[in-house]
C-alpha positions as CSV (number, residue, x, y, z in Angstrom):
1,M,109.5,-6.0,116.9
2,I,110.9,-2.5,117.7
3,R,114.1,-3.2,115.8
4,F,112.0,-4.6,112.9
5,I,109.8,-1.5,112.7
6,T,112.9,0.8,113.1
7,N,114.7,-0.9,110.2
8,N,111.6,-0.6,108.0
9,I,111.2,3.1,108.8
10,A,114.9,3.7,107.8
11,K,114.3,1.9,104.6
12,C,111.1,3.9,104.0
13,L,113.0,7.2,104.4
14,L,115.7,6.1,101.9
15,L,112.9,5.0,99.5
16,L,111.2,8.4,99.7
17,V,114.5,10.2,99.0
18,A,115.1,8.0,96.0
19,I,111.6,8.5,94.6
20,S,111.7,12.2,94.9
21,I,115.1,12.3,93.1
22,I,113.8,10.1,90.3
23,V,110.7,12.4,89.9
24,F,112.8,15.5,89.6
25,I,115.1,13.8,87.1
26,L,112.2,12.4,85.0
27,V,110.4,15.8,84.8
28,S,113.6,17.6,83.9
29,V,114.5,15.3,81.0
30,S,110.8,15.2,79.9
31,P,110.1,16.8,76.5
32,V,107.2,18.6,78.1
33,D,107.7,22.4,78.1
34,P,105.9,23.7,81.2
35,V,105.5,27.2,79.8
36,Q,104.0,26.0,76.5
37,A,101.9,23.2,78.2
38,N,100.2,25.6,80.6
39,A,99.9,28.7,78.4
40,G,98.7,26.8,75.4
41,Q,100.4,26.6,72.0
42,T,98.5,29.5,70.4
43,A,99.1,31.8,73.3
44,Y,102.7,30.7,73.5
45,L,103.3,31.5,69.8
46,N,101.8,35.0,70.2
47,M,103.7,35.7,73.3
48,S,106.6,38.1,73.5
49,E,110.1,37.0,74.4
50,A,110.0,39.0,77.6
51,K,106.8,37.3,78.7
52,R,108.2,33.9,77.8
53,A,111.3,34.6,79.9
54,Q,109.1,35.7,82.8
55,L,107.1,32.5,82.7
56,A,110.2,30.4,82.3
57,E,111.6,32.0,85.4
58,Y,108.3,31.5,87.2
59,W,108.3,27.7,86.3
60,G,112.0,27.4,87.1
61,V,112.9,26.1,83.6
62,N,116.4,27.6,83.6
63,T,117.2,26.7,87.2
64,P,119.6,23.7,87.6
65,I,117.9,20.5,88.7
66,W,120.1,20.1,91.8
67,E,119.3,23.6,93.0
68,R,115.5,23.0,92.5
69,Y,115.7,19.7,94.4
70,A,117.8,21.1,97.2
71,N,115.3,24.0,97.7
72,W,112.3,21.6,97.6
73,A,113.9,19.0,100.0
74,K,114.8,21.8,102.5
75,D,111.2,23.1,102.5
76,F,109.8,19.5,102.6
77,I,111.8,18.7,105.7
78,H,110.3,21.8,107.4
79,G,106.8,20.7,106.4
80,D,106.4,22.8,103.3
81,M,105.7,20.6,100.2
82,G,105.9,23.6,97.9
83,T,103.5,25.4,95.7
84,S,101.6,23.8,92.8
85,L,102.1,26.1,89.8
86,R,99.4,24.3,87.9
87,Y,96.7,24.8,90.6
88,N,98.2,28.0,92.0
89,A,97.9,26.6,95.5
90,P,100.1,24.9,98.1
91,V,100.7,21.2,97.3
92,S,99.5,20.1,100.7
93,E,96.1,21.8,100.1
94,V,95.8,20.2,96.7
95,I,96.6,16.7,98.0
96,A,94.4,17.2,101.1
97,T,91.5,18.2,98.9
98,R,91.8,15.3,96.5
99,A,93.1,12.6,98.9
100,L,89.6,12.0,100.5
101,N,88.1,11.1,97.1
102,S,91.0,8.8,96.2
103,L,91.1,7.1,99.6
104,A,87.3,6.4,99.4
105,L,87.7,5.0,96.0
106,M,90.8,2.9,96.7
107,A,89.5,1.7,100.1
108,S,86.2,0.5,98.6
109,A,87.9,-1.3,95.8
110,W,90.5,-2.8,98.1
111,V,87.9,-4.3,100.4
112,I,85.6,-5.5,97.7
113,S,88.3,-7.0,95.5
114,G,89.9,-8.7,98.5
115,L,86.6,-10.3,99.7
116,L,85.5,-11.3,96.2
117,G,88.9,-12.7,95.3
118,F,89.2,-14.7,98.5
119,I,85.7,-16.2,98.4
120,S,85.8,-17.0,94.7
121,G,89.3,-18.5,95.0
122,I,88.1,-20.8,97.8
123,A,85.0,-21.8,95.9
124,A,87.0,-22.6,92.7
125,G,89.6,-24.6,94.6
126,M,87.0,-26.7,96.5
127,N,85.2,-27.4,93.2
128,R,88.2,-28.0,91.1
129,G,87.3,-29.1,87.5
130,R,83.6,-28.2,87.9
131,L,81.6,-25.5,86.3
132,I,82.2,-22.9,89.1
133,D,86.0,-23.5,88.8
134,K,85.9,-22.9,85.1
135,L,83.8,-19.8,85.4
136,V,86.1,-18.3,88.0
137,K,89.3,-19.1,86.0
138,G,87.7,-17.7,82.8
139,Y,86.7,-14.5,84.6
140,C,90.1,-14.1,86.1
141,F,92.0,-14.7,82.9
142,V,89.9,-12.3,80.9
143,L,90.2,-9.5,83.5
144,A,93.9,-10.1,84.0
145,S,94.5,-9.5,80.3
146,S,92.1,-6.5,80.0
147,P,93.5,-2.9,80.5
148,T,91.9,-1.1,83.3
149,F,91.0,2.0,81.2
150,W,89.3,-0.3,78.7
151,V,87.1,-2.0,81.4
152,A,86.3,1.5,82.7
153,L,85.2,2.7,79.3
154,I,83.0,-0.4,78.8
155,F,81.4,0.0,82.2
156,L,80.9,3.7,81.5
157,M,79.2,3.1,78.2
158,I,76.9,0.3,79.5
159,F,75.9,1.4,83.0
160,S,76.1,5.2,82.6
161,V,75.3,6.0,78.9
162,S,73.1,3.1,77.9
163,L,71.3,2.1,81.1
164,D,71.6,5.4,82.9
165,W,72.0,3.7,86.3
166,F,75.0,5.8,87.4
167,P,76.3,9.3,86.7
168,I,78.7,9.7,83.7
169,G,81.5,11.1,85.9
170,F,82.7,13.5,88.6
171,S,82.3,13.0,92.3
172,V,79.3,15.3,92.9
173,P,76.4,16.3,90.7
174,L,77.0,19.2,88.3
175,G,75.3,22.5,89.0
176,V,74.7,21.7,92.7
177,S,76.2,23.9,95.4
178,A,78.5,22.2,97.9
179,A,76.1,22.9,100.7
180,N,73.3,20.9,99.0
181,V,75.5,17.8,98.1
182,T,74.5,14.9,100.4
183,I,76.5,11.8,101.3
184,F,74.2,9.8,99.0
185,D,75.3,11.9,96.0
186,H,78.9,11.1,96.8
187,L,78.2,7.4,97.1
188,R,76.2,7.4,93.9
189,H,79.2,8.9,92.0
190,L,81.6,6.5,93.8
191,I,79.8,3.2,93.1
192,L,80.7,2.7,89.4
193,P,84.4,3.7,89.7
194,A,84.8,1.5,92.8
195,I,83.2,-1.5,91.1
196,T,85.4,-1.0,88.0
197,L,88.5,-0.9,90.1
198,S,87.4,-3.9,92.2
199,V,86.6,-6.3,89.4
200,V,90.0,-5.7,87.8
201,G,91.8,-6.4,91.0
202,V,90.0,-9.7,91.8
203,A,92.0,-11.9,89.4
204,N,95.4,-12.1,91.2
205,I,94.1,-13.0,94.7
206,A,91.4,-15.3,93.3
207,L,93.8,-17.4,91.3
208,H,96.4,-17.5,94.1
209,T,93.8,-18.5,96.7
210,R,92.5,-21.2,94.4
211,E,96.0,-22.8,94.2
212,K,96.4,-22.6,97.9
213,T,93.0,-24.1,98.5
214,I,94.0,-27.1,96.3
215,D,97.2,-27.5,98.3
216,V,95.2,-27.6,101.5
217,I,92.7,-30.1,100.3
218,E,95.5,-32.4,99.1
219,S,97.4,-32.2,102.4
220,D,97.6,-35.0,104.9
221,Y,96.0,-33.1,107.8
222,F,93.0,-32.3,105.6
223,R,92.6,-35.9,104.5
224,F,92.9,-37.0,108.1
225,A,90.1,-34.6,109.0
226,L,87.9,-36.1,106.3
227,A,88.7,-39.6,107.5
228,R,87.4,-38.6,110.9
229,G,84.1,-37.8,109.4
230,E,84.3,-34.0,109.0
231,R,82.6,-32.4,106.0
232,P,85.0,-30.7,103.5
233,W,83.8,-27.1,104.1
234,R,83.9,-27.6,107.9
235,A,87.3,-29.2,107.7
236,L,88.6,-26.3,105.6
237,R,87.2,-23.7,108.0
238,K,88.7,-25.4,111.1
239,H,92.1,-26.6,109.7
240,G,92.9,-24.8,106.5
241,L,91.5,-21.2,106.7
242,R,94.6,-19.8,108.4
243,N,96.9,-21.3,105.7
244,L,94.7,-19.5,103.1
245,M,94.5,-16.2,105.0
246,M,98.3,-15.7,105.3
247,P,99.2,-15.5,101.6
248,A,95.9,-13.8,100.8
249,L,96.6,-11.1,103.4
250,T,100.1,-10.5,102.0
251,L,98.8,-10.3,98.5
252,Q,96.0,-7.9,99.6
253,F,98.3,-5.4,101.2
254,A,100.8,-5.8,98.4
255,A,98.0,-5.0,95.9
256,I,97.8,-1.4,97.2
257,A,100.3,-0.3,94.6
258,E,98.3,-1.9,91.8
259,I,95.1,-0.4,93.1
260,F,96.7,3.1,93.2
261,G,98.0,2.6,89.6
262,G,94.5,1.5,88.5
263,A,92.9,4.4,90.3
264,V,94.9,6.8,88.1
265,L,93.3,5.4,85.0
266,V,89.8,5.0,86.5
267,E,89.8,8.6,87.7
268,Q,90.8,9.8,84.3
269,V,88.0,7.9,82.5
270,F,85.3,8.9,85.0
271,S,86.7,12.4,85.5
272,Y,86.9,11.6,89.2
273,P,88.8,14.3,91.1
274,G,91.4,12.4,93.0
275,L,95.2,12.1,93.4
276,G,95.5,10.1,90.2
277,Q,93.9,12.8,88.1
278,A,96.0,15.4,89.8
279,A,99.2,13.3,89.1
280,V,98.3,13.1,85.4
281,T,97.7,16.9,85.3
282,A,101.0,17.6,87.1
283,G,102.9,15.3,84.8
284,L,101.5,16.8,81.6
285,G,102.0,20.3,82.9
286,G,105.5,19.8,84.3
287,D,104.4,20.7,87.8
288,V,107.3,19.0,89.6
289,A,106.4,20.1,93.1
290,L,102.9,18.6,92.9
291,L,104.1,15.4,91.2
292,A,106.9,14.9,93.7
293,G,104.4,15.4,96.6
294,I,101.9,12.9,95.2
295,A,104.7,10.4,94.5
296,V,106.1,10.7,98.0
297,I,102.6,10.4,99.6
298,S,101.7,7.4,97.5
299,A,105.0,5.6,98.2
300,L,104.5,6.2,101.9
301,F,101.0,4.8,101.6
302,V,102.2,1.6,99.8
303,F,105.1,1.1,102.1
304,T,102.9,1.3,105.1
305,G,100.6,-1.3,103.6
306,N,103.5,-3.7,103.2
307,L,104.7,-3.0,106.7
308,I,101.3,-3.8,108.1
309,A,101.2,-7.0,106.2
310,N,104.6,-8.1,107.6
311,I,103.4,-7.3,111.2
312,L,100.1,-9.1,110.7
313,Y,102.0,-12.2,109.4
314,G,102.9,-13.1,113.0
315,V,99.3,-12.5,114.2
316,V,97.9,-14.9,111.6
317,D,100.6,-17.6,111.7
318,P,101.8,-18.7,115.2
319,R,104.8,-20.4,113.7
320,I,106.3,-17.0,112.7
321,R,105.7,-15.7,116.3
322,G,107.6,-18.8,117.6
323,A,110.5,-18.2,115.1
324,R,110.8,-14.6,116.2
325,K,110.9,-15.6,119.9
326,M,113.6,-18.2,119.1
327,L,115.6,-15.6,117.2
328,G,115.3,-13.2,120.1
329,A,116.3,-15.8,122.7
330,S,119.3,-16.8,120.6
331,G,120.4,-13.2,120.3
332,A,120.1,-12.7,124.0
333,V,122.2,-15.8,124.7
334,G,124.8,-14.6,122.2
335,A,125.0,-11.2,123.8
336,A,125.4,-12.7,127.2
337,R,128.3,-14.8,126.0
338,D,129.9,-11.8,124.4
339,T,129.7,-9.9,127.7
340,G,130.8,-12.8,129.9
341,D,127.5,-13.0,131.7
342,T,127.2,-16.8,131.7
343,G,126.6,-17.4,135.4
344,S,123.3,-19.1,135.0
345,T,124.7,-21.7,132.5
346,D,127.8,-22.2,134.6
347,G,125.6,-22.9,137.6
348,I,123.7,-25.5,135.6
349,D,126.8,-27.1,134.3
350,K,128.3,-27.3,137.8
351,E,125.1,-28.8,139.2
352,Q,125.0,-31.4,136.5
353,A,128.7,-32.2,137.1
354,G,128.1,-32.5,140.8
355,G,125.1,-34.8,140.2
């Protein structure tokens, strides 16, 4: 397990380096002019050449990309993520300020979509061909083909504009001081974006769980349980739930990347101040330090989720634990043979020969 985690940490570090390099390259070849994008077209046209040159130096437009990346990487290793020129603040402060909103949104959507997808997938699989199965499949197919921003706009128009059940946007009420904002205000602004992000993420895990449920109910051990007189739902709970949990758990942790990508669009539609909205602002403004910082943090977050899924695999499925133990034992025997430490096996062979 220690070797497994160490190898994954090394892979994660290489991944973060590759992502940061790609972000710097993409921003450098982007047609976005940071000076014009942040100063405005009208102000840029009325600006003197000296002022343009000063702003270009401030944004590092004329600095070679390798030099900018080397300076950023050196500071990042020492714990300095750079300065966001768009927000005129350290990148770490911008990320810390907005990370709480994004984590609350993504965590809520992650839990809700996982539970809804798992339960609806089992219900559809156990009632294959019936009305509930058709409803679940139709719901999943429609949402799987619907863009996230389109669903967010529909929900915004229905539940916020027409019905006035939820706020139109933002994470806190407008015109209210921070001292007077309560936890209920935060939750009220969080509900609709979280629901929007949840219903979009249900389709994948629900359809996959449905297929796995059908495989379970068609298996020999499930039919044997039914032949012994057990009811279908009780037999599924006792004999098939672990077989359903393992792929669902993997899909759920792998869906962190999709949830983060959907959160970017949802935050834009609902004007929800999170990391996704900050990433869009950084990309449109050419703020490479902020964009690289968000990309590295999000990649680390996704990679951690996949690592946790791999570790929990052994917890859910005892067969994987047994395979790991067998691999470890075979490795120990091979190492003993390489070093010549085969006294125990020689003793057994001699005893067997003597007998």
